[in-house]
C-alpha positions as CSV (number, residue, x, y, z in Angstrom):
1,X,-14.3,-109.8,-5.1
2,X,-12.6,-112.5,-4.1
3,X,-15.8,-114.1,-1.8
4,X,-13.9,-116.7,-0.2
5,X,-11.6,-114.2,1.2
6,X,-11.2,-114.4,4.7
7,X,-10.2,-110.7,5.4
8,X,-12.5,-108.0,3.8
9,X,-9.2,-105.8,2.9
10,X,-9.0,-109.2,0.4
11,X,-12.2,-109.4,-0.9
12,X,-15.5,-106.8,-0.2
13,X,-12.8,-104.2,0.0
14,X,-10.7,-105.1,-1.4
15,X,-10.7,-102.4,-5.1
16,X,-10.2,-99.4,-1.5
17,X,-7.1,-100.4,-0.3
18,X,-5.2,-102.7,-3.6
19,X,-2.9,-100.5,-3.8
20,X,-1.1,-102.0,-0.9
21,X,-0.3,-104.9,-2.1
22,X,2.8,-103.5,-3.5
23,X,4.1,-102.5,-0.1
24,X,2.0,-105.1,2.0
25,X,1.9,-108.7,0.5
26,X,3.9,-111.1,0.7
27,X,5.6,-111.1,-2.7
28,X,5.9,-107.1,-1.9
29,X,7.9,-108.2,1.1
30,X,10.4,-110.0,-0.5
31,X,10.8,-107.2,-3.1
32,X,11.7,-105.3,-0.5
33,X,14.2,-108.7,0.6
34,X,15.8,-108.7,-2.6
35,X,16.3,-104.8,-2.5
36,X,17.8,-104.9,1.1
37,X,20.2,-107.7,-0.3
38,X,21.3,-106.6,-3.4
39,X,22.4,-103.2,-2.1
40,X,24.2,-104.6,0.8
41,X,25.6,-106.6,-1.8
42,X,26.5,-103.4,-4.1
43,X,28.0,-101.6,-0.5
44,X,30.6,-104.5,-0.5
45,X,31.5,-104.1,-4.0
46,X,32.6,-100.2,-3.2
47,X,33.7,-100.5,0.3
48,X,36.9,-100.3,1.1
49,X,39.5,-103.4,2.2
50,X,37.1,-105.7,1.4
51,X,39.0,-107.5,-0.9
52,X,37.4,-110.7,-1.5
53,X,34.1,-108.8,-3.2
54,X,35.5,-107.7,-6.9
55,X,34.0,-104.2,-8.2
56,X,31.7,-104.4,-10.9
57,X,30.9,-102.6,-13.9
58,X,27.9,-100.4,-14.3
59,X,26.1,-102.9,-16.3
60,X,26.1,-105.9,-13.8
61,X,25.0,-102.9,-10.7
62,X,22.1,-102.1,-13.3
63,X,20.9,-106.3,-13.4
64,X,21.1,-106.6,-10.0
65,X,19.3,-103.4,-9.4
66,X,16.6,-104.6,-11.7
67,X,16.3,-108.1,-9.5
68,X,14.0,-106.0,-7.5
69,X,12.7,-103.3,-9.7
70,X,11.8,-105.3,-11.9
71,X,10.4,-107.7,-9.5
72,X,7.9,-109.9,-10.6
73,X,4.6,-112.3,-9.5
74,X,7.1,-115.6,-11.4
75,X,10.1,-114.7,-9.0
76,X,7.7,-114.0,-6.0
77,X,6.1,-117.6,-6.7
78,X,10.3,-119.0,-7.4
79,X,11.1,-117.9,-3.8
80,X,8.1,-119.1,-2.0
81,X,9.2,-122.4,-3.6
82,X,12.3,-121.8,-2.1
83,X,10.6,-121.0,1.4
84,X,9.1,-124.2,1.2
85,X,12.0,-126.7,0.9
86,X,14.2,-125.0,4.2
87,X,11.4,-123.7,5.6
88,X,13.1,-120.3,6.4
89,X,11.8,-117.0,3.3
90,X,15.0,-115.0,4.2
91,X,17.3,-118.1,3.6
92,X,14.7,-118.8,0.2
93,X,15.4,-115.2,-0.7
94,X,19.4,-115.7,-0.3
95,X,19.5,-118.8,-2.5
96,X,17.1,-117.5,-5.3
97,X,19.6,-114.5,-5.3
98,X,22.2,-116.9,-5.4
99,X,20.6,-118.9,-8.9
100,X,19.7,-114.9,-9.9
101,X,23.6,-114.3,-9.9
102,X,24.1,-117.4,-12.1
103,X,22.4,-116.3,-14.3
104,X,23.9,-113.2,-14.9
105,X,26.9,-114.8,-15.0
106,X,28.0,-113.3,-11.6
107,X,29.1,-116.4,-9.7
108,X,32.0,-114.7,-8.3
109,X,30.0,-112.3,-6.3
110,X,27.7,-115.6,-4.8
111,X,29.1,-115.5,-1.5
112,X,29.0,-112.1,-1.0
113,X,25.6,-112.1,-0.6
114,X,24.0,-112.0,3.0
115,X,27.9,-111.5,4.0
116,X,28.1,-112.2,7.9
117,X,24.4,-111.6,8.5
118,X,21.0,-112.4,10.5
119,X,17.9,-111.9,9.3
120,X,17.1,-109.5,10.9
121,X,19.7,-106.9,9.4
122,X,17.4,-108.2,6.4
123,X,13.7,-107.7,7.8
124,X,14.1,-104.7,9.5
125,X,15.1,-103.0,6.3
126,X,12.8,-104.3,4.4
127,X,10.2,-103.4,7.0
128,X,11.5,-100.0,7.7
129,X,11.1,-99.6,3.4
130,X,8.3,-101.1,2.9
131,X,6.7,-98.7,5.7
132,X,8.2,-95.6,4.9
133,X,7.0,-96.0,1.1
134,X,3.5,-97.3,2.0
135,X,3.2,-94.1,4.3
136,X,4.7,-91.7,2.1
137,X,3.3,-92.8,-1.2
138,X,0.1,-94.2,-0.2
139,X,-1.9,-92.8,3.1
140,X,-0.3,-89.4,3.2
141,X,-1.6,-88.5,0.3
142,X,-5.3,-89.7,1.0
143,X,-4.7,-88.0,4.4
144,X,-3.7,-84.4,2.2
145,X,-7.1,-85.0,0.2
146,X,-9.0,-85.8,3.5
147,X,-8.1,-82.7,4.7
148,X,-8.3,-80.3,1.3
149,X,-11.7,-80.9,1.5
150,X,-11.6,-80.1,4.9
151,X,-10.6,-77.2,4.6
152,X,-13.0,-76.3,1.4
153,X,-15.4,-77.0,3.8
154,X,-14.1,-74.3,6.6
155,X,-13.5,-71.1,3.7
156,X,-17.0,-72.3,2.3
157,X,-18.9,-72.3,4.9
158,X,-16.6,-70.0,7.2
159,X,-19.7,-67.4,7.7
160,X,-22.5,-69.9,8.5
161,X,-24.1,-69.8,12.0
162,X,-24.7,-73.1,13.2
163,X,-26.2,-73.6,17.3
164,X,-23.2,-75.2,19.0
165,X,-23.3,-77.7,21.7
166,X,-21.8,-78.3,24.6
167,X,-22.8,-81.2,26.8
168,X,-25.6,-82.1,24.2
169,X,-26.7,-78.9,25.0
170,X,-27.2,-75.6,23.4
171,X,-24.5,-73.7,24.0
172,X,-22.6,-70.6,22.4
173,X,-22.8,-69.6,18.9
174,X,-20.2,-71.2,16.0
175,X,-20.1,-71.6,12.5
176,X,-20.3,-74.9,11.1
177,X,-16.9,-73.3,8.7
178,X,-15.3,-73.0,12.2
179,X,-15.5,-77.0,13.2
180,X,-15.0,-78.1,10.3
181,X,-11.6,-75.7,10.4
182,X,-10.6,-77.1,13.8
183,X,-11.0,-80.5,12.5
184,X,-8.4,-79.1,9.5
185,X,-5.8,-77.9,12.6
186,X,-6.0,-81.3,13.6
187,X,-6.2,-83.2,11.0
188,X,-3.2,-81.1,9.2
189,X,-0.8,-81.4,13.2
190,X,-1.5,-85.2,13.3
191,X,-0.3,-85.5,9.5
192,X,2.8,-83.7,10.3
193,X,3.8,-85.7,13.2
194,X,3.2,-89.0,10.9
195,X,5.3,-87.4,7.9
196,X,8.4,-86.3,10.4
197,X,8.4,-89.2,12.0
198,X,12.1,-91.0,11.0
199,X,12.2,-94.7,10.3
200,X,15.4,-96.6,11.9
201,X,17.4,-99.5,11.2
202,X,20.0,-101.5,11.7
203,X,22.5,-103.7,10.6
204,X,25.0,-105.3,13.1
205,X,25.2,-109.2,12.9
206,X,23.4,-112.3,14.7
207,X,23.2,-110.2,18.1
208,X,24.4,-106.9,17.3
209,X,27.9,-107.1,18.1
210,X,29.5,-107.0,14.1
211,X,31.5,-110.3,15.3
212,X,31.2,-112.0,11.8
213,X,32.1,-109.3,10.5
214,X,34.5,-108.8,12.1
215,X,36.3,-112.2,12.3
216,X,35.9,-112.4,8.7
217,X,37.4,-108.7,8.3
218,X,38.6,-107.2,10.6
219,X,40.3,-104.0,9.0
220,X,37.0,-102.9,8.3
221,X,35.4,-100.0,9.9
222,X,32.3,-102.0,10.2
223,X,30.3,-99.0,12.4
224,X,30.8,-97.0,9.6
225,X,29.8,-99.2,7.0
226,X,26.7,-100.1,8.4
227,X,26.2,-96.6,9.5
228,X,26.5,-95.3,5.7
229,X,24.2,-98.3,4.5
230,X,21.5,-97.7,6.9
231,X,21.3,-94.1,5.5
232,X,22.2,-95.0,2.0
233,X,18.6,-96.3,2.2
234,X,17.5,-93.5,3.7
235,X,17.3,-94.5,7.5
236,X,18.3,-93.5,10.3
237,X,21.2,-95.5,11.8
238,X,21.1,-97.5,15.5
239,X,24.2,-99.3,16.0
240,X,23.1,-100.5,20.0
241,X,20.8,-103.5,20.0
242,X,20.1,-106.9,20.5
243,X,19.7,-109.5,17.3
244,X,16.8,-107.3,16.6
245,X,16.4,-103.9,15.3
246,X,14.4,-102.6,18.5
247,X,11.1,-100.9,16.9
248,X,11.2,-98.2,19.6
249,X,10.6,-95.8,16.0
250,X,7.9,-98.3,13.6
251,X,6.2,-98.5,17.5
252,X,6.3,-94.4,18.0
253,X,4.7,-94.0,13.8
254,X,2.3,-97.2,14.9
255,X,1.0,-94.4,18.1
256,X,0.9,-91.6,15.4
257,X,-1.6,-92.9,12.9
258,X,-3.6,-93.8,15.6
259,X,-3.9,-91.1,16.9
260,X,-4.4,-89.4,13.4
261,X,-7.2,-92.0,13.1
262,X,-8.7,-91.6,16.4
263,X,-9.6,-87.8,14.9
264,X,-10.8,-89.1,12.3
265,X,-13.1,-91.2,14.5
266,X,-14.3,-88.6,16.1
267,X,-15.1,-86.5,13.2
268,X,-17.1,-89.5,11.6
269,X,-19.3,-89.0,14.4
270,X,-19.4,-85.5,14.7
271,X,-20.9,-85.4,11.1
272,X,-23.0,-88.0,11.8
273,X,-24.7,-86.4,14.5
274,X,-24.9,-83.3,12.0
275,X,-26.3,-85.7,9.5
276,X,-29.2,-86.9,12.3
277,X,-29.4,-83.1,13.1
278,X,-30.4,-82.8,9.5
279,X,-28.1,-79.5,9.7
280,X,-26.5,-81.6,6.9
281,X,-27.8,-83.0,3.8
282,X,-27.0,-86.3,2.3
283,X,-26.6,-86.7,-1.5
284,X,-29.4,-89.3,-2.6
285,X,-27.7,-91.5,-5.5
286,X,-29.6,-93.4,-8.2
287,X,-30.5,-97.1,-7.0
288,X,-28.9,-97.0,-3.7
289,X,-31.1,-98.3,-1.1
290,X,-30.6,-97.1,2.5
291,X,-33.0,-99.5,4.6
292,X,-33.9,-103.2,3.1
293,X,-37.8,-102.5,4.5
294,X,-38.0,-98.4,5.0
295,X,-37.8,-97.2,1.7
296,X,-37.4,-93.7,2.6
297,X,-33.8,-93.8,4.4
298,X,-30.8,-92.4,3.4
299,X,-27.8,-93.4,6.4
300,X,-24.8,-91.7,6.9
301,X,-23.0,-95.3,6.0
302,X,-20.0,-93.3,5.0
303,X,-18.9,-92.1,8.5
304,X,-20.2,-95.3,10.2
305,X,-17.9,-97.7,8.1
306,X,-15.0,-95.3,8.6
307,X,-15.4,-95.0,12.3
308,X,-15.5,-99.2,12.0
309,X,-12.5,-99.6,9.9
310,X,-10.4,-97.0,11.6
311,X,-11.4,-98.2,15.3
312,X,-9.9,-101.4,14.1
313,X,-6.9,-100.1,12.7
314,X,-6.2,-98.9,16.0
315,X,-7.1,-101.4,18.1
316,X,-3.8,-103.3,15.7
317,X,-1.6,-100.1,16.0
318,X,-2.1,-100.1,19.6
319,X,-1.0,-103.9,19.9
320,X,2.4,-103.0,17.3
321,X,3.1,-99.9,19.7
322,X,3.1,-102.0,23.0
323,X,4.5,-105.4,21.5
324,X,6.9,-105.0,19.0
325,X,9.5,-102.5,21.3
326,X,9.7,-105.6,23.5
327,X,11.9,-109.1,22.9
328,X,13.0,-111.2,25.5
329,X,16.7,-111.3,26.0
330,X,19.2,-111.1,22.4
331,X,16.4,-112.2,20.6
332,X,12.3,-113.9,20.1
333,X,10.3,-114.6,17.0
334,X,6.6,-112.9,18.3
335,X,7.5,-109.7,16.9
336,X,8.0,-111.6,13.8
337,X,4.3,-112.8,13.1
338,X,2.8,-110.0,14.7
339,X,5.1,-107.5,11.1
340,X,3.4,-109.3,9.0
341,X,0.2,-108.0,9.8
342,X,1.2,-104.2,9.2
343,X,-0.8,-103.8,6.5
344,X,-3.7,-105.4,7.4
345,X,-3.9,-101.8,10.4
346,X,-2.5,-100.0,7.3
347,X,-5.3,-101.6,5.4
348,X,-7.8,-100.3,7.6
349,X,-6.5,-97.1,8.0
350,X,-6.7,-96.0,4.4
351,X,-10.1,-98.0,4.0
352,X,-11.6,-95.4,6.3
353,X,-9.8,-92.5,5.0
354,X,-11.6,-93.1,1.6
355,X,-15.1,-93.9,3.4
356,X,-13.8,-90.6,5.2
357,X,-13.8,-89.0,2.4
358,X,-16.9,-90.7,0.2
359,X,-19.0,-89.2,3.0
360,X,-17.2,-86.0,2.8
361,X,-18.1,-85.7,-1.4
362,X,-21.9,-86.3,-0.6
363,X,-23.1,-83.4,1.9
364,X,-24.6,-80.2,2.0
365,X,-24.9,-78.3,4.4
366,X,-28.6,-76.8,5.4
367,X,-28.1,-73.5,5.8
368,X,-31.6,-72.5,6.3
369,X,-32.4,-75.5,9.2
370,X,-29.0,-74.3,10.9
371,X,-30.7,-71.1,11.4
372,X,-34.0,-71.7,12.6
373,X,-33.0,-73.8,14.8
374,X,-30.1,-71.3,16.5
375,X,-32.7,-68.6,16.5
376,X,-34.9,-71.4,18.6
377,X,-32.4,-70.7,21.5
378,X,-32.3,-67.3,21.8
379,X,-31.1,-68.6,25.6
380,X,-27.6,-68.7,24.3
381,X,-27.8,-64.8,24.7
382,X,-27.4,-65.5,28.0
383,X,-23.5,-65.3,28.2
384,X,-23.3,-62.7,25.6
385,X,-25.7,-60.4,28.1
386,X,-24.7,-61.1,31.3
387,X,-20.8,-60.6,30.4
388,X,-21.8,-57.2,28.7
389,X,-23.8,-56.0,31.9
390,X,-20.1,-57.1,33.4
391,X,-18.4,-54.8,31.7
392,X,-21.0,-52.0,32.5
393,X,-21.2,-52.4,36.4
394,X,-24.4,-54.2,36.9
395,X,-24.7,-56.1,40.0
396,X,-24.6,-60.1,39.8
397,X,-25.7,-60.1,36.3
398,X,-24.5,-63.7,36.0
399,X,-27.3,-64.6,38.9
400,X,-29.7,-62.2,37.0
401,X,-29.3,-64.1,33.6
402,X,-29.2,-67.8,35.8
403,X,-32.4,-67.2,37.3
404,X,-33.8,-66.0,34.2
405,X,-32.7,-68.9,31.9
406,X,-31.8,-71.8,33.5
407,X,-34.4,-74.5,33.4
408,X,-36.7,-72.2,31.7
409,X,-37.4,-72.0,27.8
410,X,-36.7,-68.6,27.1
411,X,-37.7,-66.3,24.4
412,X,-36.6,-63.4,22.4
413,X,-39.6,-60.6,23.7
414,X,-38.7,-62.7,27.2
415,X,-35.2,-61.5,27.1
416,X,-36.0,-58.3,25.8
417,X,-38.5,-57.2,28.3
418,X,-36.0,-58.4,31.0
419,X,-33.7,-55.6,29.0
420,X,-35.9,-53.3,29.5
421,X,-36.1,-53.8,32.9
422,X,-32.2,-53.4,33.7
423,X,-31.1,-50.8,35.7
424,X,-28.2,-49.5,33.0
425,X,-27.6,-46.4,30.3
426,X,-29.3,-46.7,27.5
427,X,-27.0,-47.3,24.7
428,X,-26.0,-50.3,27.1
429,X,-29.6,-51.5,26.4
430,X,-29.8,-50.5,22.7
431,X,-26.2,-53.0,22.8
432,X,-27.9,-55.6,24.2
433,X,-31.4,-55.4,22.0
434,X,-29.4,-55.8,19.0
435,X,-28.1,-58.8,20.5
436,X,-29.2,-61.8,18.1
437,X,-28.2,-65.6,18.2
438,X,-26.7,-65.6,14.1
439,X,-24.6,-63.1,14.5
440,X,-23.0,-64.1,18.1
441,X,-20.5,-66.1,16.5
442,X,-17.4,-63.9,17.8
443,X,-14.2,-64.4,15.6
444,X,-15.9,-68.1,14.5
445,X,-15.4,-66.7,10.5
446,X,-12.2,-65.2,10.5
447,X,-10.7,-68.7,12.8
448,X,-12.0,-70.4,9.6
449,X,-10.5,-68.6,7.2
450,X,-7.1,-68.2,8.9
451,X,-5.8,-72.0,8.1
452,X,-3.0,-71.8,6.8
């Protein structure tokens, strides 16, 4: 832990989010820029009618790709030194790359590095690659673990009856497994939404007109070249832009991640309440302190931590989705400093996911308590009774049950006495007497097991 870190992501929580350093650190951004520059150079060498760039043999191609595949801390430091000298981080990558070509004996290709590009051609592609790979290789697997844990809980507790609460008041019973299945299904949909967003990229010059490309090599089909190159990076090409890629799909992804995070905040709050109501037992860990003064405390800190950090992520993600699609005229620089904080939002998201997982791994359902509390609220059968009476043709059953139950502490004996006084057939009375809160769960167990 770095005790002098300004951000807790780099200090207290560093171990939880360290995986993201490979995607969102300054060194990682340098590496992704090198990757884009190298692949662009290689694309030029293979393009028809780009005569000033000689072909490269397979050994040289491998050596160039190794510049980003084996990118080291020393390489990042060298680019940072160039950045301090020229005060331009993309130009620093170009100058470093030109030096590396000389060192590799490939100086004849130097003038093809960053040929006709604007910095945003490199940056937008670098950011799209880093975000996509961080999403696919770090965030989605952890989200998948949460989903699998919720599915396991849903199946395990599919038939565990539980008092439901609507507006905080006792309501038609459910099962704990069915409630976990609700979150598992929501998470599955949200995860699919995050995973299927195709990020876009552009390569079309200083104001999106291919002007420099065309004036130098007018006989090249630069629009086809641009589409092919962006697709080669597994991104969706956009031709109609200003200087910057409009960030619309990045905003869409931020919104999708934010919505997923909000759903996990909902889960965290419900789990907090279930723990508070003692529906859930938390596993006690030796040596852990719940309160500095109350020795008995076992606090739901993981779900509280998840809620707080997912809220922080949401605030940033909302700002990204509102700000990034806006740029004055053909370009302003406000997106540049905002984009540098993508890793912060992803970091707080990842931290929240890990805390949700940790919290889920420390709970057990107190089935006996759930059953006792459910049996203490026989008034939840009022819905069942009045619905059966409707079927039987009994007049105004809702009003009759309302008079019996609303504002009163109903007992099962009182409900049975009410049933005995009804003017209905004996078989209907028997059907009503057989009702019990713990069995009045409808298709909850089947629903809990219906997860794909």
